[in-house]
DRENBARO-140006 format. One record per residue (C-alpha): x, y, z. Coordinates in nm, 3 decimals, decimal comma, always signed. Layout:
BEGIN
NODE_u_v_w
NODE_X_Y_Z
...
***
This chain:
BEGIN
NODE_u_v_w
NODE_-10,099_-5,503_+16,029
NODE_-10,261_-5,811_+16,176
NODE_-10,463_-5,731_+16,484
NODE_-10,346_-5,906_+16,803
NODE_-10,518_-6,237_+16,866
NODE_-10,676_-6,353_+17,188
NODE_-10,581_-6,677_+17,364
NODE_-10,743_-7,003_+17,267
NODE_-11,101_-7,071_+17,361
NODE_-11,022_-7,329_+17,626
NODE_-10,770_-7,095_+17,790
NODE_-11,024_-6,815_+17,798
NODE_-11,287_-7,044_+17,942
NODE_-11,050_-7,148_+18,220
NODE_-10,929_-6,797_+18,300
NODE_-11,259_-6,613_+18,292
NODE_-11,518_-6,868_+18,397
NODE_-11,488_-6,763_+18,763
NODE_-11,548_-6,399_+18,664
NODE_-11,837_-6,509_+18,446
NODE_-12,000_-6,707_+18,726
NODE_-11,994_-6,404_+18,954
NODE_-12,200_-6,188_+18,718
NODE_-12,582_-6,164_+18,727
NODE_-12,740_-6,452_+18,537
NODE_-13,035_-6,430_+18,306
NODE_-13,339_-6,648_+18,363
NODE_-13,248_-7,005_+18,271
NODE_-13,354_-7,086_+17,919
NODE_-13,477_-7,423_+17,805
NODE_-13,204_-7,647_+17,665
NODE_-13,260_-7,716_+17,296
NODE_-13,040_-7,881_+17,034
NODE_-13,012_-7,555_+16,843
NODE_-12,887_-7,375_+17,153
NODE_-12,579_-7,597_+17,162
NODE_-12,466_-7,487_+16,816
NODE_-12,568_-7,119_+16,826
NODE_-12,339_-6,877_+16,644
NODE_-12,274_-6,674_+16,960
NODE_-12,062_-6,964_+17,090
NODE_-11,840_-6,930_+16,782
NODE_-11,816_-6,552_+16,808
NODE_-11,743_-6,552_+17,185
NODE_-11,550_-6,872_+17,265
NODE_-11,538_-6,809_+17,640
NODE_-11,920_-6,819_+17,672
NODE_-12,013_-7,162_+17,812
NODE_-12,377_-7,161_+17,712
NODE_-12,609_-6,976_+17,472
NODE_-12,834_-6,707_+17,620
NODE_-12,995_-6,590_+17,295
NODE_-13,371_-6,560_+17,268
NODE_-13,362_-6,702_+16,915
NODE_-13,056_-6,922_+16,872
NODE_-12,916_-6,948_+16,521
NODE_-12,722_-7,257_+16,415
NODE_-12,370_-7,224_+16,279
NODE_-12,442_-7,494_+16,023
NODE_-12,706_-7,751_+15,932
NODE_-12,555_-8,001_+16,174
NODE_-12,880_-8,131_+16,319
NODE_-13,103_-8,376_+16,139
NODE_-13,357_-8,194_+15,931
NODE_-13,233_-7,849_+16,033
NODE_-13,261_-7,577_+15,769
NODE_-12,956_-7,388_+15,643
NODE_-12,915_-7,087_+15,874
NODE_-12,962_-6,741_+15,734
NODE_-12,787_-6,420_+15,838
NODE_-12,807_-6,284_+16,191
NODE_-13,099_-6,061_+16,273
NODE_-13,016_-5,714_+16,413
NODE_-13,158_-5,814_+16,752
NODE_-12,942_-6,123_+16,767
NODE_-12,627_-5,930_+16,666
NODE_-12,693_-5,668_+16,934
NODE_-12,741_-5,941_+17,195
NODE_-12,414_-6,111_+17,099
NODE_-12,227_-5,778_+17,102
NODE_-12,367_-5,698_+17,448
NODE_-12,262_-6,040_+17,576
NODE_-11,915_-5,999_+17,430
NODE_-11,870_-5,659_+17,593
NODE_-11,955_-5,810_+17,928
NODE_-11,706_-6,095_+17,918
NODE_-11,413_-5,975_+17,706
NODE_-11,084_-6,015_+17,895
NODE_-10,851_-5,723_+17,944
NODE_-10,571_-5,900_+17,755
NODE_-10,780_-5,887_+17,438
NODE_-10,808_-5,507_+17,441
NODE_-10,684_-5,466_+17,083
NODE_-10,826_-5,781_+16,930
NODE_-11,073_-5,813_+16,648
NODE_-11,331_-5,941_+16,897
NODE_-11,315_-5,612_+17,084
NODE_-11,388_-5,417_+16,767
NODE_-11,672_-5,659_+16,697
NODE_-11,811_-5,612_+17,049
NODE_-11,800_-5,232_+17,022
NODE_-12,044_-5,234_+16,732
NODE_-12,412_-5,317_+16,735
NODE_-12,411_-5,507_+16,407
NODE_-12,178_-5,676_+16,164
NODE_-12,260_-5,418_+15,897
NODE_-12,152_-5,140_+16,131
NODE_-11,827_-5,324_+16,200
NODE_-11,764_-5,364_+15,828
NODE_-11,832_-4,996_+15,771
NODE_-11,586_-4,906_+16,046
NODE_-11,324_-5,119_+15,873
NODE_-11,386_-4,927_+15,550
NODE_-11,367_-4,594_+15,731
NODE_-11,031_-4,697_+15,874
NODE_-10,898_-4,829_+15,544
NODE_-10,639_-5,059_+15,703
NODE_-10,607_-5,353_+15,463
NODE_-10,547_-5,619_+15,728
NODE_-10,844_-5,507_+15,933
NODE_-11,058_-5,485_+15,621
NODE_-10,970_-5,844_+15,525
NODE_-11,068_-5,964_+15,873
NODE_-11,390_-5,765_+15,858
NODE_-11,488_-5,913_+15,522
NODE_-11,415_-6,268_+15,640
NODE_-11,620_-6,219_+15,957
NODE_-11,908_-6,054_+15,770
NODE_-11,910_-6,334_+15,514
NODE_-11,962_-6,587_+15,793
NODE_-12,223_-6,390_+15,985
NODE_-12,414_-6,211_+15,708
NODE_-12,347_-6,455_+15,428
NODE_-12,151_-6,409_+15,109
NODE_-12,464_-6,303_+14,924
NODE_-12,525_-5,995_+15,139
NODE_-12,510_-5,679_+14,918
NODE_-12,300_-5,489_+15,168
NODE_-12,050_-5,773_+15,192
NODE_-12,035_-5,800_+14,813
NODE_-11,966_-5,430_+14,774
NODE_-11,688_-5,428_+15,034
NODE_-11,536_-5,742_+14,880
NODE_-11,508_-5,561_+14,547
NODE_-11,352_-5,258_+14,718
NODE_-11,103_-5,483_+14,899
NODE_-11,018_-5,664_+14,576
NODE_-10,943_-5,331_+14,401
NODE_-10,730_-5,208_+14,692
NODE_-10,528_-5,531_+14,708
NODE_-10,487_-5,532_+14,332
NODE_-10,353_-5,177_+14,346
NODE_-10,116_-5,276_+14,629
NODE_-9,977_-5,563_+14,420
NODE_-9,939_-5,326_+14,127
NODE_-9,752_-5,073_+14,343
NODE_-9,528_-5,346_+14,484
NODE_-9,441_-5,476_+14,138
NODE_-9,384_-5,123_+14,014
NODE_-9,141_-5,053_+14,299
NODE_-8,949_-5,376_+14,238
NODE_-8,934_-5,336_+13,858
NODE_-8,874_-4,960_+13,840
NODE_-8,588_-4,855_+13,609
NODE_-8,482_-4,521_+13,458
NODE_-8,623_-4,630_+13,121
NODE_-8,973_-4,706_+13,250
NODE_-9,017_-4,441_+13,521
NODE_-9,245_-4,225_+13,306
NODE_-9,461_-4,517_+13,197
NODE_-9,482_-4,659_+13,549
NODE_-9,570_-4,328_+13,715
NODE_-9,836_-4,252_+13,455
NODE_-9,991_-4,591_+13,528
NODE_-9,979_-4,525_+13,903
NODE_-10,142_-4,184_+13,862
NODE_-10,411_-4,341_+13,646
NODE_-10,521_-4,566_+13,933
NODE_-10,436_-4,338_+14,222
NODE_-10,735_-4,109_+14,174
NODE_-10,976_-4,403_+14,180
NODE_-10,820_-4,547_+14,495
NODE_-10,814_-4,214_+14,677
NODE_-11,152_-4,071_+14,585
NODE_-11,384_-4,347_+14,466
NODE_-11,329_-4,651_+14,689
NODE_-11,428_-4,473_+15,010
NODE_-11,150_-4,620_+15,222
NODE_-11,003_-4,432_+15,517
NODE_-10,654_-4,285_+15,568
NODE_-10,507_-4,603_+15,719
NODE_-10,499_-4,747_+15,367
NODE_-10,177_-4,552_+15,315
NODE_-10,012_-4,717_+15,613
NODE_-9,908_-4,989_+15,370
NODE_-9,546_-4,905_+15,274
NODE_-9,590_-4,982_+14,903
NODE_-9,906_-4,774_+14,871
NODE_-9,743_-4,492_+15,065
NODE_-9,437_-4,507_+14,839
NODE_-9,647_-4,506_+14,522
NODE_-9,845_-4,199_+14,623
NODE_-9,537_-4,000_+14,735
NODE_-9,337_-4,104_+14,427
NODE_-9,620_-4,011_+14,189
NODE_-9,654_-3,666_+14,345
NODE_-9,278_-3,608_+14,328
NODE_-9,261_-3,729_+13,969
NODE_-9,530_-3,484_+13,859
NODE_-9,314_-3,191_+13,973
NODE_-8,977_-3,323_+13,848
NODE_-9,044_-3,522_+13,533
NODE_-8,750_-3,366_+13,351
NODE_-8,504_-3,510_+13,605
NODE_-8,594_-3,867_+13,513
NODE_-8,621_-3,797_+13,142
NODE_-8,266_-3,664_+13,160
NODE_-8,153_-3,975_+13,354
NODE_-8,295_-4,201_+13,082
NODE_-8,124_-3,991_+12,817
NODE_-7,790_-4,007_+13,000
NODE_-7,824_-4,383_+13,033
NODE_-7,851_-4,410_+12,657
NODE_-7,524_-4,214_+12,621
NODE_-7,322_-4,470_+12,819
NODE_-7,198_-4,560_+13,168
NODE_-6,985_-4,247_+13,215
NODE_-7,270_-4,009_+13,141
NODE_-7,518_-4,202_+13,355
NODE_-7,279_-4,226_+13,652
NODE_-7,223_-3,851_+13,645
NODE_-7,598_-3,794_+13,624
NODE_-7,646_-4,029_+13,920
NODE_-7,387_-3,843_+14,130
NODE_-7,556_-3,510_+14,060
NODE_-7,892_-3,662_+14,153
NODE_-7,753_-3,799_+14,480
NODE_-7,593_-3,467_+14,578
NODE_-7,866_-3,223_+14,480
NODE_-8,203_-3,397_+14,479
NODE_-8,475_-3,318_+14,728
NODE_-8,585_-3,572_+14,987
NODE_-8,909_-3,684_+14,809
NODE_-8,709_-3,765_+14,494
NODE_-8,433_-3,922_+14,698
NODE_-8,673_-4,153_+14,884
NODE_-8,897_-4,228_+14,587
NODE_-8,652_-4,300_+14,307
NODE_-8,305_-4,329_+14,462
NODE_-8,326_-4,708_+14,483
NODE_-8,430_-4,752_+14,119
NODE_-8,159_-4,520_+13,985
NODE_-7,895_-4,686_+14,204
NODE_-7,988_-5,042_+14,102
NODE_-7,920_-4,946_+13,742
NODE_-7,551_-4,902_+13,829
NODE_-7,518_-5,277_+13,880
NODE_-7,612_-5,337_+13,515
NODE_-7,336_-5,111_+13,377
NODE_-6,993_-5,240_+13,271
NODE_-6,709_-5,116_+13,493
NODE_-6,967_-4,937_+13,707
NODE_-6,734_-4,900_+14,006
NODE_-6,457_-4,733_+13,805
NODE_-6,696_-4,507_+13,617
NODE_-6,866_-4,411_+13,944
NODE_-6,538_-4,305_+14,106
NODE_-6,443_-4,102_+13,798
NODE_-6,786_-3,938_+13,795
NODE_-6,759_-3,843_+14,163
NODE_-6,419_-3,685_+14,109
NODE_-6,543_-3,491_+13,805
NODE_-6,845_-3,358_+13,995
NODE_-6,632_-3,264_+14,299
NODE_-6,392_-3,068_+14,080
NODE_-6,659_-2,903_+13,863
NODE_-6,881_-2,806_+14,159
NODE_-6,639_-2,712_+14,438
NODE_-6,762_-2,613_+14,782
NODE_-6,661_-2,274_+14,920
NODE_-6,346_-2,291_+15,139
NODE_-6,420_-2,390_+15,494
NODE_-6,261_-2,073_+15,628
NODE_-6,542_-1,876_+15,467
NODE_-6,817_-2,087_+15,619
NODE_-6,904_-2,436_+15,738
NODE_-6,777_-2,603_+15,422
NODE_-6,657_-2,907_+15,614
NODE_-7,018_-2,978_+15,709
NODE_-7,124_-2,969_+15,341
NODE_-6,832_-3,191_+15,242
NODE_-6,931_-3,458_+15,495
NODE_-7,293_-3,435_+15,381
NODE_-7,181_-3,506_+15,025
NODE_-7,002_-3,820_+15,142
NODE_-7,302_-3,931_+15,347
NODE_-7,557_-3,876_+15,069
NODE_-7,355_-4,079_+14,819
NODE_-7,298_-4,360_+15,070
NODE_-7,665_-4,353_+15,169
NODE_-7,785_-4,438_+14,818
NODE_-7,514_-4,691_+14,741
NODE_-7,560_-4,853_+15,083
NODE_-7,903_-4,976_+14,978
NODE_-7,742_-5,231_+14,745
NODE_-7,682_-5,587_+14,860
NODE_-7,347_-5,621_+15,036
NODE_-7,218_-5,897_+14,810
NODE_-7,301_-5,715_+14,486
NODE_-7,166_-5,391_+14,630
NODE_-6,831_-5,547_+14,718
NODE_-6,818_-5,708_+14,375
NODE_-6,874_-5,372_+14,207
NODE_-6,614_-5,189_+14,416
NODE_-6,337_-5,450_+14,445
NODE_-6,357_-5,628_+14,109
NODE_-6,086_-5,536_+13,858
NODE_-6,217_-5,347_+13,560
NODE_-6,105_-5,350_+13,200
NODE_-5,808_-5,129_+13,295
NODE_-5,683_-5,378_+13,554
NODE_-5,767_-5,148_+13,844
NODE_-6,038_-5,168_+14,108
NODE_-6,252_-4,868_+14,192
NODE_-6,099_-4,874_+14,544
NODE_-5,748_-4,834_+14,402
NODE_-5,862_-4,565_+14,162
NODE_-6,027_-4,366_+14,444
NODE_-5,707_-4,386_+14,651
NODE_-5,508_-4,225_+14,368
NODE_-5,728_-3,915_+14,356
NODE_-5,626_-3,584_+14,516
NODE_-5,971_-3,551_+14,675
NODE_-6,041_-3,818_+14,938
NODE_-6,418_-3,778_+14,934
NODE_-6,468_-4,059_+14,681
NODE_-6,238_-4,285_+14,885
NODE_-6,434_-4,201_+15,203
NODE_-6,758_-4,300_+15,031
NODE_-6,615_-4,643_+14,950
NODE_-6,488_-4,686_+15,307
NODE_-6,837_-4,625_+15,447
NODE_-6,982_-4,878_+15,204
NODE_-6,728_-5,151_+15,279
NODE_-6,721_-5,098_+15,656
NODE_-7,095_-5,057_+15,705
NODE_-7,314_-5,335_+15,846
NODE_-7,655_-5,411_+15,702
NODE_-7,962_-5,459_+15,923
NODE_-8,289_-5,585_+15,774
NODE_-8,632_-5,542_+15,938
NODE_-8,922_-5,770_+15,855
NODE_-9,266_-5,633_+15,766
NODE_-9,400_-5,712_+16,115
NODE_-9,113_-5,528_+16,282
NODE_-9,163_-5,234_+16,047
NODE_-9,527_-5,213_+16,159
NODE_-9,422_-5,237_+16,525
NODE_-9,175_-4,951_+16,479
NODE_-9,397_-4,724_+16,271
NODE_-9,716_-4,788_+16,471
NODE_-10,077_-4,783_+16,354
NODE_-10,403_-4,621_+16,453
NODE_-10,486_-4,905_+16,697
NODE_-10,131_-4,979_+16,814
NODE_-9,964_-4,659_+16,941
NODE_-9,591_-4,729_+16,893
NODE_-9,472_-4,420_+16,704
NODE_-9,819_-4,371_+16,563
NODE_-9,929_-4,066_+16,363
NODE_-10,217_-4,007_+16,604
NODE_-10,007_-4,009_+16,919
NODE_-9,711_-3,812_+16,782
NODE_-9,863_-3,581_+16,523
NODE_-9,683_-3,728_+16,220
NODE_-9,985_-3,810_+16,009
NODE_-9,818_-3,679_+15,692
NODE_-9,504_-3,889_+15,738
NODE_-9,467_-4,212_+15,547
NODE_-9,479_-4,524_+15,768
NODE_-9,123_-4,608_+15,661
NODE_-9,007_-4,267_+15,779
NODE_-9,182_-4,310_+16,113
NODE_-9,021_-4,653_+16,151
NODE_-8,680_-4,495_+16,087
NODE_-8,741_-4,224_+16,345
NODE_-8,843_-4,484_+16,600
NODE_-8,539_-4,696_+16,514
NODE_-8,313_-4,397_+16,584
NODE_-8,477_-4,358_+16,924
NODE_-8,429_-4,727_+17,005
NODE_-8,062_-4,713_+16,902
NODE_-8,005_-4,386_+17,095
NODE_-7,922_-4,194_+16,778
NODE_-8,013_-3,837_+16,694
NODE_-8,296_-3,779_+16,442
NODE_-8,039_-3,638_+16,198
NODE_-7,869_-3,979_+16,194
NODE_-8,162_-4,111_+15,991
NODE_-8,001_-3,954_+15,682
NODE_-7,693_-4,172_+15,741
NODE_-7,882_-4,501_+15,782
NODE_-8,043_-4,486_+15,437
NODE_-8,375_-4,670_+15,476
NODE_-8,476_-4,880_+15,178
NODE_-8,802_-5,070_+15,130
NODE_-8,762_-5,440_+15,052
NODE_-8,979_-5,694_+14,873
NODE_-9,142_-5,834_+15,189
NODE_-9,270_-5,494_+15,300
NODE_-8,997_-5,442_+15,556
NODE_-8,686_-5,230_+15,513
NODE_-8,313_-5,243_+15,564
NODE_-8,053_-4,991_+15,676
NODE_-7,674_-4,980_+15,660
NODE_-7,528_-4,899_+16,001
NODE_-7,210_-4,690_+15,994
NODE_-6,993_-4,749_+16,304
NODE_-6,739_-4,501_+16,163
NODE_-7,005_-4,230_+16,196
NODE_-7,128_-4,325_+16,542
NODE_-7,384_-4,596_+16,464
NODE_-7,391_-4,914_+16,674
NODE_-7,284_-5,241_+16,520
NODE_-7,542_-5,480_+16,378
NODE_-7,514_-5,707_+16,684
NODE_-7,565_-5,416_+16,922
NODE_-7,868_-5,308_+16,721
NODE_-8,017_-5,658_+16,750
NODE_-7,983_-5,645_+17,128
NODE_-8,154_-5,305_+17,138
NODE_-8,444_-5,435_+16,927
NODE_-8,515_-5,739_+17,145
NODE_-8,821_-5,571_+17,298
NODE_-8,981_-5,552_+16,952
NODE_-8,948_-5,923_+16,879
NODE_-8,723_-6,123_+16,651
NODE_-8,793_-5,948_+16,324
NODE_-8,443_-5,805_+16,270
NODE_-8,174_-5,978_+16,064
NODE_-7,815_-5,861_+16,095
NODE_-7,538_-5,893_+15,838
NODE_-7,213_-5,819_+16,026
NODE_-6,921_-5,701_+15,818
NODE_-6,691_-5,980_+15,709
NODE_-6,315_-5,915_+15,691
NODE_-6,194_-5,848_+15,337
NODE_-5,839_-5,968_+15,284
NODE_-5,783_-5,740_+14,987
NODE_-5,817_-5,440_+15,221
NODE_-5,541_-5,548_+15,460
NODE_-5,271_-5,365_+15,267
NODE_-5,480_-5,048_+15,273
NODE_-5,519_-5,025_+15,652
NODE_-5,288_-4,724_+15,693
NODE_-5,461_-4,542_+15,406
NODE_-5,802_-4,627_+15,553
NODE_-5,690_-4,496_+15,895
NODE_-5,579_-4,169_+15,735
NODE_-5,903_-4,130_+15,542
NODE_-6,106_-4,214_+15,853
NODE_-5,983_-3,888_+16,004
NODE_-6,219_-3,716_+15,761
NODE_-6,512_-3,850_+15,966
NODE_-6,364_-3,716_+16,293
NODE_-6,266_-3,372_+16,169
NODE_-6,613_-3,224_+16,121
NODE_-6,689_-3,273_+16,493
NODE_-6,352_-3,119_+16,579
NODE_-6,419_-2,830_+16,341
NODE_-6,758_-2,772_+16,499
NODE_-6,607_-2,779_+16,850
NODE_-6,332_-2,535_+16,747
NODE_-6,584_-2,307_+16,579
NODE_-6,809_-2,314_+16,886
NODE_-6,510_-2,232_+17,108
NODE_-6,419_-1,941_+16,881
NODE_-6,776_-1,812_+16,883
NODE_-6,787_-1,839_+17,263
NODE_-6,457_-1,649_+17,291
NODE_-6,590_-1,380_+17,057
NODE_-6,906_-1,347_+17,262
NODE_-6,699_-1,325_+17,580
NODE_-6,482_-1,056_+17,422
NODE_-6,792_-0,856_+17,331
NODE_-6,927_-0,899_+17,684
NODE_-6,598_-0,787_+17,839
NODE_-6,595_-0,482_+17,611
NODE_-6,947_-0,396_+17,721
NODE_-6,853_-0,445_+18,087
NODE_-6,553_-0,212_+18,052
NODE_-6,767_+0,053_+17,883
NODE_-7,021_+0,030_+18,163
NODE_-6,747_+0,058_+18,427
NODE_-6,601_+0,362_+18,254
NODE_-6,941_+0,530_+18,231
NODE_-7,010_+0,454_+18,596
NODE_-6,671_+0,588_+18,703
NODE_-6,724_+0,906_+18,499
NODE_-7,070_+0,954_+18,654
NODE_-6,927_+0,913_+19,004
NODE_-6,647_+1,157_+18,926
NODE_-6,906_+1,415_+18,815
NODE_-7,111_+1,361_+19,127
NODE_-6,804_+1,395_+19,348
NODE_-6,710_+1,722_+19,176
NODE_-7,063_+1,856_+19,215
NODE_-7,083_+1,746_+19,580
NODE_-6,744_+1,901_+19,656
NODE_-6,862_+2,241_+19,526
NODE_-7,183_+2,229_+19,724
NODE_-6,993_+2,115_+20,034
NODE_-6,753_+2,409_+20,009
NODE_-7,042_+2,653_+19,970
NODE_-7,217_+2,501_+20,272
NODE_-6,892_+2,520_+20,469
NODE_-6,840_+2,889_+20,386
NODE_-7,199_+2,966_+20,473
NODE_-7,172_+2,783_+20,806
NODE_-6,847_+2,964_+20,892
NODE_-6,999_+3,304_+20,805
NODE_-7,306_+3,235_+21,017
NODE_-7,087_+3,117_+21,303
NODE_-6,885_+3,443_+21,285
NODE_-7,203_+3,649_+21,290
NODE_-7,331_+3,450_+21,584
NODE_-7,009_+3,512_+21,780
NODE_-7,039_+3,885_+21,715
NODE_-7,396_+3,873_+21,837
NODE_-7,280_+3,699_+22,155
NODE_-7,028_+3,978_+22,221
NODE_-7,295_+4,240_+22,168
NODE_-7,526_+4,051_+22,406
NODE_-7,260_+4,065_+22,674
NODE_-7,219_+4,441_+22,632
NODE_-7,593_+4,502_+22,644
NODE_-7,621_+4,284_+22,955
NODE_-7,364_+4,501_+23,138
NODE_-7,547_+4,819_+23,038
NODE_-7,883_+4,674_+23,148
NODE_-7,735_+4,575_+23,485
NODE_-7,619_+4,938_+23,534
NODE_-7,981_+5,056_+23,504
NODE_-8,000_+5,155_+23,140
NODE_-8,363_+5,092_+23,039
NODE_-8,298_+5,138_+22,668
NODE_-8,017_+4,880_+22,677
NODE_-8,252_+4,638_+22,850
NODE_-8,507_+4,673_+22,570
NODE_-8,234_+4,624_+22,306
NODE_-8,112_+4,316_+22,492
NODE_-8,452_+4,147_+22,468
NODE_-8,474_+4,212_+22,091
NODE_-8,113_+4,101_+22,047
NODE_-8,178_+3,771_+22,228
NODE_-8,468_+3,697_+21,992
NODE_-8,242_+3,768_+21,690
NODE_-7,971_+3,542_+21,838
NODE_-8,219_+3,259_+21,877
NODE_-8,310_+3,282_+21,508
NODE_-7,946_+3,304_+21,407
NODE_-7,860_+2,999_+21,619
NODE_-8,130_+2,795_+21,441
NODE_-7,995_+2,904_+21,102
NODE_-7,646_+2,809_+21,212
NODE_-7,768_+2,458_+21,314
NODE_-7,934_+2,410_+20,978
NODE_-7,620_+2,514_+20,795
NODE_-7,410_+2,277_+21,001
NODE_-7,659_+1,990_+20,928
NODE_-7,645_+2,061_+20,553
NODE_-7,265_+2,066_+20,573
NODE_-7,265_+1,728_+20,754
NODE_-7,488_+1,579_+20,485
NODE_-7,255_+1,694_+20,212
NODE_-6,956_+1,558_+20,404
NODE_-7,126_+1,216_+20,439
NODE_-7,231_+1,211_+20,073
NODE_-6,876_+1,304_+19,970
NODE_-6,731_+1,018_+20,172
NODE_-6,986_+0,771_+20,023
NODE_-6,919_+0,885_+19,667
NODE_-6,545_+0,867_+19,727
NODE_-6,580_+0,505_+19,846
NODE_-6,797_+0,413_+19,545
NODE_-6,549_+0,582_+19,315
NODE_-6,266_+0,373_+19,454
NODE_-6,472_+0,054_+19,402
NODE_-6,568_+0,163_+19,050
NODE_-6,205_+0,236_+18,968
NODE_-6,107_-0,111_+19,089
NODE_-6,389_-0,268_+18,884
NODE_-6,276_-0,070_+18,579
NODE_-5,921_-0,194_+18,619
NODE_-6,048_-0,551_+18,655
NODE_-6,274_-0,513_+18,348
NODE_-5,978_-0,379_+18,150
NODE_-5,772_-0,681_+18,253
NODE_-6,059_-0,917_+18,160
NODE_-6,086_-0,746_+17,824
NODE_-5,721_-0,800_+17,751
NODE_-5,749_-1,166_+17,851
NODE_-6,066_-1,212_+17,643
NODE_-5,901_-1,049_+17,345
NODE_-5,609_-1,291_+17,373
NODE_-5,844_-1,589_+17,417
NODE_-6,052_-1,485_+17,116
NODE_-5,745_-1,451_+16,899
NODE_-5,618_-1,792_+17,012
NODE_-5,959_-1,960_+16,959
NODE_-5,992_-1,807_+16,613
NODE_-5,644_-1,927_+16,522
NODE_-5,726_-2,276_+16,654
NODE_-6,048_-2,286_+16,452
NODE_-5,866_-2,178_+16,137
NODE_-5,591_-2,434_+16,194
NODE_-5,848_-2,712_+16,252
NODE_-6,034_-2,626_+15,933
NODE_-5,708_-2,598_+15,738
NODE_-5,600_-2,936_+15,872
NODE_-5,931_-3,081_+15,755
NODE_-5,870_-2,942_+15,409
NODE_-5,518_-3,087_+15,420
NODE_-5,649_-3,431_+15,516
NODE_-5,886_-3,423_+15,219
NODE_-5,585_-3,367_+14,994
NODE_-5,358_-3,628_+15,156
NODE_-5,214_-3,875_+14,902
NODE_-5,280_-4,240_+14,985
NODE_-5,083_-4,550_+14,903
NODE_-5,104_-4,916_+15,007
NODE_-4,871_-5,035_+15,283
NODE_-4,609_-5,293_+15,184
***
């Protein structure tokens, strides 16, 4: 990525001269001819006059002046210090800032090597060649490293563009032969792999090492004929892992364009694979999700082809007089037909290399950078796709539908699918305005040959809507099942609570009756004691001394009995109050139990209805996949 440039020298002089004049000035230095052509004026264009102790000429422009040699360390440090003082804020990411942050040109060049970014390394070598001279050993060494890295990039780019099933083994062996040298012997930093072609070559080589047999089999199938290769391609598209898909999908797909009757053979191959490798019925699991993924994966690879060549392959009559579109419509399984619909109704959007860098980000330009977002292991193309989904307000899973493909310029293109929720190409251009003008849209052009198939296309388009409806119906059924389970739990809790209250009421009733009997017995005894007290009082009033003594003892016994009677009555009142409270709680618990039982019955009915709706929706989806199609007359 090219580092941002600063404004022209005259503009900088005009904008920052006032700020410069306000800063402390060094002691005026004598004006000499060499001071007017010092190299610091070239390195820092906003500096009006040289303040170096030993000015160095940029060239032998004065009469009799010797050819200038490289900067001395003291002079480089002075220039860097001056640049740090007067750099404008708008040039925060420019090459001059990186130059001003270092004390010498050699240090700057070493930082460029440690980063590994090819654009920054080129700038560093050019700057060092001017300042240190082309004969400097350090400059010579870095020039050789840069030459090897750029040579390897060109090799990777040519390999990507010329890759075919027949030469995959030879190409990957050649890449691996140079990859070790580039990774371990050049001494360049991790930003080297921010180049999309270098990143692709490394990922593809690693994937090829683990799955060599896949590509050997593809080459063998190609030798057997178009039918065998198309079936091999379909199996690769449906079952390959993402590293293989991203690394070799484009090369295997481009080979289809070289086959005779490729469109017809491709449709036949898809139908054979669908019938030989059926998905489990949707009623036994989310089969509808897998069926849509099959359609999307096939359309993702084929969508990387140029629109014109793709339409030619799908709509051109073959040797049998049929087009692949007509052949797909005659099949009992609509998945092949749905793949062709996505290809013909998609809109292609191409991103230039500069826009790809803006979307993926770099170490010095945040964007969606690996440093800022923790995606250091992701390829730059993948990061650009993730950022594109954010800009277009799409979910990250939608990246699998877009089908990113690297192009010759270093950019990439995608095929937007409005039928699957993507914006149109024109809407995408408007969303990408903040990133510049590096996007090129190819809106879909009306195809007259498809006019008679509009009703069939409308029927098949239901396939794209049904998965969302199936998911919604399944979610509703799961919610109803969860609610049924919760209502069952609530009823069980209400029943347990009611049973506990009934036990407490029974226990409290027994204790209340015992307390009542005890209080009545004590009250009877106390009444008898009152009668005896009255009799003893009469005898004591008649002068009976013995009766008087018995009366005093009897009064003390009555006092004790009265206290016992009060305690018994208090215990009885407590049991009466507790009985009333438990009776009230029991009535509330009984009402709650009746309500929970009613909720359970309603939840059971709702769950049965939701399950039936989910089954009907899935069965309707299966029916749509088997709907016969015919052109409208």
